[in-house]
C-alpha positions in Angstrom: -8.1 95.3 -37.4 -5.2 93.1 -38.3 -4.8 90.5 -35.7 -1.8 88.8 -37.0 0.9 91.0 -35.5 -0.8 90.7 -32.1 -0.9 87.0 -32.5 2.9 86.8 -33.5 3.8 89.1 -30.7 1.9 86.8 -28.1 3.3 83.7 -29.7 6.9 85.1 -29.5 6.3 86.0 -25.8 5.1 82.5 -25.1 8.0 81.0 -26.9 10.5 83.1 -24.9 8.8 82.2 -21.6 9.0 78.6 -22.6 12.6 78.8 -23.6 13.5 80.5 -20.2 11.6 77.9 -18.4 13.4 75.0 -20.3 16.9 76.7 -19.7 16.3 77.2 -16.0 15.2 73.6 -15.7 18.1 72.2 -17.5 20.5 74.5 -15.6 19.1 73.5 -12.2 19.2 69.8 -13.2 22.8 69.9 -14.6 24.0 71.7 -11.4 22.4 69.1 -9.2 23.7 66.2 -11.2 27.3 67.7 -11.3 27.4 68.2 -7.7 25.9 64.8 -6.8 28.6 63.2 -9.0 31.2 65.4 -7.3 30.1 64.4 -3.9 30.0 60.7 -4.9 33.5 60.9 -6.3 35.0 62.6 -3.2 33.0 61.1 -0.4 35.3 58.0 -0.1 38.3 60.3 -0.4 37.1 62.5 2.4 36.4 59.5 4.7 40.0 58.4 4.2 41.4 61.8 5.0 39.3 61.8 8.2 40.4 58.3 9.2 44.0 59.2 8.5 43.5 62.3 10.7 42.5 60.1 13.6 45.5 57.9 12.9 47.8 60.8 13.1 46.2 62.1 16.2 46.7 58.6 18.0 50.5 59.1 17.9 51.0 56.0 15.8 52.6 57.6 12.9 56.2 57.5 14.1 57.4 55.0 11.5 54.8 55.9 8.7 56.3 55.9 5.3 54.6 56.9 2.1 54.2 53.9 -0.4 55.3 56.2 -3.0 58.9 56.7 -1.7 61.3 54.7 -3.8 63.7 53.9 -0.9 60.9 52.5 1.2 59.3 50.1 -1.4 61.1 47.0 0.1 60.1 47.7 3.7 56.5 46.5 4.0 56.8 46.1 7.8 57.2 49.9 8.1 54.4 50.8 5.6 51.2 52.4 6.4 48.8 50.8 8.8 46.0 48.7 7.5 43.4 51.6 8.1 45.4 54.1 5.9 44.9 54.2 2.1 48.1 53.7 0.3 47.4 56.9 -1.8 47.7 59.0 1.4 50.7 61.2 1.8 51.5 62.8 5.1 53.7 66.0 5.3 55.0 67.7 8.4 55.5 71.3 8.4 57.4 73.5 10.9 56.4 77.1 11.9 58.5 78.6 9.0 56.7 76.6 6.4 59.4 74.1 5.7 58.9 70.3 5.3 60.5 68.4 8.1 59.7 64.9 7.0 61.3 65.0 3.6 62.9 61.6 4.1 59.7 60.0 4.9 57.8 61.3 1.8 60.6 60.3 -0.5 63.2 62.3 -2.5 61.3 61.7 -5.7 58.1 63.3 -4.5 59.8 66.2 -2.6 62.1 67.2 -5.5 59.3 66.9 -8.3 56.2 67.8 -6.5 56.5 69.4 -3.0 59.8 71.3 -3.1 58.2 74.7 -3.9 54.9 74.0 -2.4 53.7 75.8 0.8 50.5 75.2 2.7 47.7 77.7 3.1 47.2 78.1 6.9 43.8 79.6 6.3 42.4 76.1 5.2 43.1 74.6 8.7 40.8 71.8 9.6 39.1 72.1 6.3 39.0 69.5 3.5 40.4 71.5 0.5 41.6 70.9 -3.2 44.9 72.3 -4.5 46.6 72.1 -7.7 50.4 71.9 -7.7 52.4 73.2 -10.9 49.0 73.0 -12.7 49.7 69.3 -13.2 48.9 67.5 -10.0 45.6 67.8 -8.1 45.4 66.9 -4.4 42.7 66.9 -1.8 44.1 67.6 1.6 43.3 68.2 5.2 45.6 70.5 7.2 45.8 70.0 11.0 47.7 71.6 13.8 50.3 69.3 15.5 49.7 69.2 19.3 52.8 67.1 20.1 55.0 69.1 22.4 58.8 69.0 22.0 59.2 68.5 18.3 59.6 70.8 15.2 56.3 69.9 13.7 53.8 72.8 13.7 51.2 71.5 11.0 50.5 68.1 9.6 49.1 68.0 6.1 47.3 64.8 4.8 47.0 64.6 1.1 45.6 62.2 -1.5 46.0 62.6 -5.2 42.7 62.9 -7.0 43.9 63.4 -10.5 41.8 60.5 -11.8 38.6 61.8 -10.0 39.4 65.3 -11.3 39.8 64.0 -14.8 36.3 62.2 -14.5 34.7 65.3 -13.1 36.1 67.7 -15.8 35.0 65.2 -18.6 31.6 64.9 -17.0 31.3 68.6 -16.7 32.2 69.2 -20.4 29.7 66.5 -21.4 27.1 68.1 -19.2 27.6 71.5 -20.7 27.5 70.1 -24.3 24.3 68.1 -23.5 22.7 71.2 -22.0 23.5 73.2 -25.0 22.0 70.6 -27.2 18.9 70.4 -25.0 18.5 74.3 -25.0 18.9 74.2 -28.8 16.2 71.5 -29.0 14.1 73.5 -26.5 14.0 76.3 -29.0 12.0 74.0 -31.4 10.0 72.7 -28.5 9.2 76.3 -27.3 8.1 77.2 -30.8 5.9 74.2 -31.2 4.4 74.7 -27.6 3.8 78.4 -28.2 2.0 77.6 -31.4 -0.2 75.0 -29.5 -0.8 77.6 -26.8 -2.0 80.2 -29.3 -4.5 78.0 -30.9 -7.2 78.2 -28.3 -6.4 81.9 -27.9 -7.0 82.5 -31.6 -10.0 80.3 -31.5 -11.4 82.2 -28.6 -10.6 85.4 -30.1 -12.3 84.5 -33.4 -15.4 83.2 -31.7 -15.7 86.3 -29.4 -15.3 88.5 -32.5 -18.0 86.5 -34.3 -20.2 86.4 -31.2 -20.0 90.2 -30.9 -20.5 90.8 -34.5 -23.6 88.5 -34.7 -25.0 89.8 -31.4 -24.6 93.4 -32.6 -26.3 92.5 -35.8 -29.2 90.7 -34.2 -29.7 93.5 -31.8 -29.5 96.3 -34.3 -32.4 94.8 -36.5 -35.1 94.9 -33.8 -33.9 98.1 -32.6 -34.1 99.6 -36.0 -37.6 98.4 -36.7 -38.9 99.7 -33.2 -37.2 103.1 -33.8 -38.6 103.4 -37.3 -42.2 102.5 -36.1 -42.0 104.9 -33.2 -40.8 107.7 -35.5 -43.8 107.0 -37.7 -46.1 107.2 -34.8 -44.6 110.6 -33.7 -45.1 112.0 -37.2 -48.9 111.5 -36.9 -49.8 112.1 -33.3 -53.5 112.8 -34.1 -54.0 109.2 -35.4 -55.9 106.7 -33.3 -54.3 103.4 -32.0 -56.6 101.4 -34.3 -55.2 103.1 -37.3 -51.6 102.4 -36.2 -52.3 98.9 -34.9 -49.8 97.3 -37.3 -47.0 99.5 -36.4 -47.6 99.0 -32.7 -48.0 95.2 -33.1 -44.8 94.9 -35.1 -42.9 97.1 -32.4 -44.2 94.8 -29.6 -43.2 91.8 -31.6 -39.7 93.0 -32.1 -39.5 94.1 -28.4 -40.4 90.6 -27.4 -37.8 89.2 -29.8 -35.3 91.6 -28.3 -36.0 90.6 -24.9 -35.7 86.8 -25.6 -32.3 87.6 -27.5 -30.9 89.5 -24.7 -32.1 86.8 -22.2 -30.3 84.2 -24.3 -27.1 86.2 -24.5 -27.2 86.7 -20.8 -27.7 82.9 -20.2 -24.8 82.0 -22.5 -22.5 84.7 -20.9 -23.2 83.5 -17.3 -22.7 79.9 -18.6 -19.2 80.8 -19.9 -18.3 82.5 -16.6 -19.6 79.5 -14.6 -22.0 81.8 -12.7 -25.1 79.7 -13.2 -25.3 76.8 -10.7 -27.8 74.0 -11.3 -30.5 73.3 -8.6 -30.9 69.5 -9.0 -34.0 67.8 -7.7 -35.5 64.4 -8.1 -37.7 64.3 -11.2 -39.9 61.5 -12.6 -39.0 61.5 -16.3 -42.2 60.6 -17.9 -44.5 62.7 -15.7 -42.2 65.7 -16.3 -42.2 65.2 -20.0 -45.9 64.8 -20.2 -46.5 68.0 -18.1 -44.0 70.1 -20.3 -45.4 68.8 -23.5 -49.1 69.3 -22.8 -49.3 72.9 -24.1 -47.4 72.0 -27.2 -49.8 69.3 -28.0 -52.5 72.0 -28.2 -50.3 74.4 -30.2 -49.6 71.6 -32.6 -53.3 70.8 -33.2 -53.9 74.5 -33.7 -51.4 74.5 -36.4 -52.8 71.3 -38.0 -49.8 69.2 -36.9 -49.6 66.1 -34.7 -47.5 65.8 -31.4 -47.3 62.3 -30.0 -45.7 61.2 -26.8 -44.2 57.6 -26.5 -43.1 57.6 -22.8 -41.4 54.3 -21.7 -39.1 55.5 -18.9 -40.3 54.9 -15.4 -37.0 55.9 -13.7 -36.2 59.1 -11.7 -33.2 61.5 -12.3 -31.5 64.3 -10.4 -31.9 67.3 -12.5 -32.6 71.1 -12.5 -36.3 71.3 -13.3 -36.1 74.8 -14.7 -33.2 74.1 -17.0 -34.5 70.8 -18.2 -37.9 72.5 -19.0 -35.9 75.1 -21.0 -34.2 72.3 -22.9 -37.5 70.6 -23.8 -39.0 74.0 -24.9 -36.2 74.7 -27.2 -36.4 71.3 -28.9 -40.2 71.3 -29.1 -40.2 75.0 -30.4 -37.6 74.0 -33.1 -39.7 71.1 -34.1 -42.9 73.0 -34.5 -41.1 75.8 -36.4 -39.6 73.5 -39.0 -42.5 71.2 -39.7 -45.4 72.1 -42.0 -49.1 71.3 -41.7 -50.1 67.7 -41.4 -46.6 66.7 -40.4 -45.8 64.8 -37.2 -43.7 65.3 -34.2 -43.0 62.8 -31.6 -41.4 62.6 -28.1 -39.9 59.3 -26.9 -38.3 58.3 -23.7 -36.5 55.0 -22.8 -33.5 53.9 -21.0 -30.2 53.0 -22.8 -26.7 52.2 -21.5 -27.8 53.0 -17.9 -29.1 56.5 -18.9 -32.3 58.2 -19.8 -32.8 58.9 -23.4 -35.2 61.5 -24.6 -35.9 61.8 -28.4 -37.6 64.6 -30.2 -38.4 63.5 -33.7 -40.1 65.3 -36.6 -40.6 64.7 -40.4 -40.4 68.2 -41.4 -37.8 70.0 -43.5 -34.8 68.4 -41.9 -31.2 69.5 -41.8 -28.5 68.8 -44.4 -25.8 66.4 -43.4 -23.0 68.9 -44.0 -24.8 71.3 -41.5 -25.3 68.9 -38.6 -21.8 69.4 -37.0 -22.5 73.2 -36.7 -26.1 73.4 -35.5 -24.9 73.8 -31.9 -22.7 76.7 -32.6 -23.9 80.1 -31.5 -25.8 82.1 -34.0 -25.5 79.3 -36.5 -28.6 79.0 -38.8 -29.0 76.6 -41.7 -31.4 78.9 -43.5 -30.9 82.5 -42.2 -33.8 84.0 -44.0 -36.3 81.4 -43.0 -34.9 81.4 -39.4 -35.4 85.2 -39.1 -38.9 84.8 -40.5 -39.6 82.2 -37.7 -37.9 84.4 -35.1 -34.9 82.3 -34.6 -31.3 83.8 -33.9 -29.4 80.5 -33.5 -28.9 80.6 -29.8 -31.5 78.0 -28.7 -29.5 74.8 -29.5 -26.3 76.3 -28.0 -28.2 76.8 -24.7 -29.7 73.3 -25.1 -26.2 71.9 -25.4 -25.0 73.7 -22.4 -27.9 72.5 -20.3 -27.2 68.9 -21.3 -23.4 69.0 -20.7 -23.9 70.5 -17.3 -26.2 67.7 -16.4 -23.4 65.2 -17.4 -25.2 64.1 -20.5 -24.8 64.3 -24.3 -27.0 65.7 -27.1 -26.8 64.9 -30.8 -28.9 65.5 -34.0 -29.5 62.9 -36.8 -31.3 62.8 -40.0 -34.3 60.7 -40.2 -34.6 57.9 -42.8 -37.4 59.6 -44.7 -37.4 63.2 -43.7 -37.0 65.4 -40.8 -34.5 65.4 -37.8 -34.1 63.6 -34.5 -32.5 65.3 -31.5 -31.4 62.6 -28.9 -30.5 63.7 -25.3 -29.0 61.2 -22.9 -28.9 61.9 -19.2 -27.4 60.0 -16.4 -29.7 58.6 -13.6 
């Protein structure tokens, strides 16, 4: 099966999702910044409009003159009160929509700006922006005149915001340009991130495929042997058990091997799904090591090998006794498998860096230096032919590593100076 199109399709999907996420973030960020700047620019202007509204409502605007009116420039005593911004322009409108205070706003402003302008009654009591002749921009507040007996129906308070609007327009353009640049840059970032996101997926896919392939191979071999031996037994039903002893013994051996393999596979599968929970109890390290190693001392003697214990750790640890027993069995079983007659195995315990250290040493065949980084991988075997001969499938050390890691410790393998291998486990206490 060609996996590359699947990987490329998934990477493209991740890239698009990342790009959409970046674009949304930049858009929201730009929208917030733009409106924050807009509110900051117009906040003072709005306050001025509201203060002027209060001034107009207090009936003190009789002699008010706009500072922009040319004929009023030399009459400071009739200028706006101290509470009114000099930029403020006040226009009075009658019910027909005509300006009634043309003299007060000045001939220049009236003829060049407001002559053809009419207010929008629908914006009454609302601060609004308006553009006159597409050249001047004002922010205004239109209020209804409550004075009885005059021609004024509405009073409009305006302030020119050309400067603020220019700043806002330039800022908006700058924000759009920067957003486009960031979005373009996010394409590259999305590609890099999608590639990074695909790496663990590809790695998991490859490991899963390798795991399934190796498991299928390992399961198929004993099943084939058992099937063949059973078929031979069926071909000669009159034969006695003693005459077919080898076939039966081999079938039982392969059945045990198959049972162990399926048990190991189940352990690793549950470990991957975090189904297995450790039942930690207080254990005395040396007593536990001595108890677990006792049968292996006898096995070693029966194989003309030596298993020695050097226990120098008197502390107690919190650990799962069943899993720790499984760990030691794996390490001792490996040591016995890969040592020859008259060779030695030793188990040492001591404390190091506030942790319990357990070493299983042997002076057997050893492991090549280039193979050491891979010995904890599932189904990895340094010598596949020899491992199959000894009944190994390459899952024991993977299970050992899982046990140690879940106890918060570390496990490593080293070459001995002369010959053999050392497995060193460090567990917290």
